[in-house]
Structure formats: C-alpha cells, structure tokens
N, C-alpha and C positions, 0 to 999 in steps of 0.2 A: 189401102190406109185403114178402113175401121176396124179391121182386124189389130194389128196395132195400136189401135187408139184403145179400144177394148181393152185388151192385154195390159195397155198402161192406167187403165182405170181400175183393174182389178188388180193389180201390186200396188198400186196408191192405196185400196181399201185395208187390202192385207199387211201393209205396212201400219197401215194408223191401227189395225187392232193389235198388232205384235207389238208395238212403242205402247199401248197401251198397258198391256200383258206385262210387259219389260218392267217396265215403272212400278209395279203393285209388288212384285221378287225382289229381294234387291241382293244383289249378287258379291260374294266375299272380295270384301277390299283386295286383294291380290289380284283379282281379275275386272275389278272395275273399269271402268272407261270415264269420268267423269269430264265432261266440254263435251261429248262425241254423242252423235245421233246417229241410232240406227239408219240403216239403209235398204235391208233387205235381212231377214230370218232365212234359211231354210234347212233342210231335216238330212239327215245323211241316214244312211243303209248301206254297209258292208261290211269289212273285215281290216284286221289291228294284225298287220304279217309281222312273225316273230322267228328270228333264224337261229337255231341252235349253233353257239360259235365257244370257243373255250376264251376264257377270260384272263386277266393280267393275271393271274395264279394258277394257270393252265386247266383250272376245272369247268366244265360244260357250261354250259347258261343260258336260258332263252332269251336273246338281245332284240330288242324291237326294230323291224327292218323299213316298214311303212305302211300305210293307211291306204285302204283300196277302197270309193265309196261311191254312191250313187246320191249326187244331191236333187233332193225333190221339193216341189212348189204343190200344195193342194194334192199332193200325191203323184205329180205328173216328174217327170224325168226336167230338170233344167241344166243339168251341169256333172262335173264329178271332182274328187279332190284324190291326190293323189302323192307319191311322194317330192318334199321337198320342206314344208309340206305346203303343195298347189290349190287350190281351189278354181276352178275352169266353168266362167255360165254359157249355158247354150249361145249369146250375143255374140262369142267370141272375145269376150273382156275375162283377165283371170289376176289375181293375189298371188304373192308367194309369202310366208308369212317366219316369222320367228319366235317362239316361246319366248317370253317375257315373266309372268305370271302363273300359278297354277292352284288350286285349291282341291281337296279330296272328290272323289264321285260320290254319290248317294250308298253306295256298299261296297265291300272289299271285291268283288269282281268288276267296278266301274272303272274304267281308265277316267284319271283327274279332269276335271275342267280346267280350259286354259283359256290364257288371252296372249295371244299372238300380236306382233309389233309387223304389218305389213315391211317387205324388204325393195319389194318391188312389186310389179304393176302394168299388166299390156291390156292394150285394147281399149275402146272408149263409153263400150256398154253400159252396167249396172252396176258391176265391180270398179271403174273406174272411180280412184281419186278417193277409195279407202283406205284406210290405214291404222284399221287393228281388228282382229277377229277373233270372236271370243267364241268358244265351245261349252255350251255348257248342256245340262238333262243326259250326261251321258247316260248309256247302259250299256254294261259287258265290254269286253273289248280288254279284260287282263289278263294275260297267262302268269302263268309263277309254276313251279317244280321244277325239277330235274330233266334233263335232254337227254339222249344215249349217241346220238351221234353227229357230232360237227358235217354242219354243211344240211340237215333236214330243218324243211317250215313246219312252219303252224299257221293257220290261219282262226282269228277268234272274231266270231262276231260282236260288230259293236251298231248302238246307233247315237246319234247325238245334234242339237241343237247347232248350228252354225250361224252366228249375229256378226253382221256384217255392220262397221261402223268410219264414221269419216267426223273429222272435224269441226266443229261449227264457225 
C-alpha cells in the first residue's frame, strides 16, 4: 500500500507542476478547453503510420492510417496510444477520442495540435471521467510526397504531449 500511496503523491506533485506550466503557455483557441481541469499529462514517443492508397482521382497518395506510441511519465512507460484514437493507461483505464479542433504544429514537418472529445471510456483508473484530450508540443510525424505502390506503409517518428482533461 505504501508504494501506491507514494505513486499517488508523485503523480499529484507532477500534476501540480504541469498545471502551473500549462497556465503559462496559452493554447490556440481551436484546441483550448475552457472550464476543464488537467488530470494528467503524458509524453508520447512513437510513429504515425501511413498507407499508400489510390484517392478518388485514382492517383496514389499517402493516407494516415494509425498512431502507434508509448505513453511516458518521467521517462517510464505508463501506457500506449493506438488506432481509434485510443489512450490506455497501465491502471487499465482508457479513453477513445474524436478530433474536434486542430492547430498547426511548430514546423511544416510536425503533425497538428489537436483537441479531441472523449467519446467513450473504460475502467476506474486515472483516465476515468476524462472528457477532453489535447495533443500539443508535436514534433515530426508528417509525411508528404508521392507513393509508388498501393499497399505500401511508412512509419514517421513523432513525439507529442497528451493532456487529459475533465470538466470541473
């Protein structure tokens, strides 16, 4: 039980520092979540997966397929992010989201920042009751250009911070 208590104290301390940091950096209006409070911020390291497909015009182009990422807290793996989009924590809580807003990344190679509305959740852990997820501080992940064979896949490394929020 003391390990659980120690972990809870560490998480609460981290949340307090992250909450302070997030109030210092204003977010673009398109992804802001006024009236919601940060529950947890996790760093993600992974890849955006693209598939070469024929578009409506018959021309081949790279199409986003899915994210595959490890969720980290203080450098330790605490969950995963995958198609859906889904975020799953090691305490077995999870949420699924739907994009409702976006803002450009810092460079042309960065995937956009997103605001995602939680459409479903499961479990009773830390992600329980989360209503919004923000993807911020993106780096990499964008793939452009022509593809030459339908069915080919390409993984583009990316990192981002995911902010999990709950209505106050």
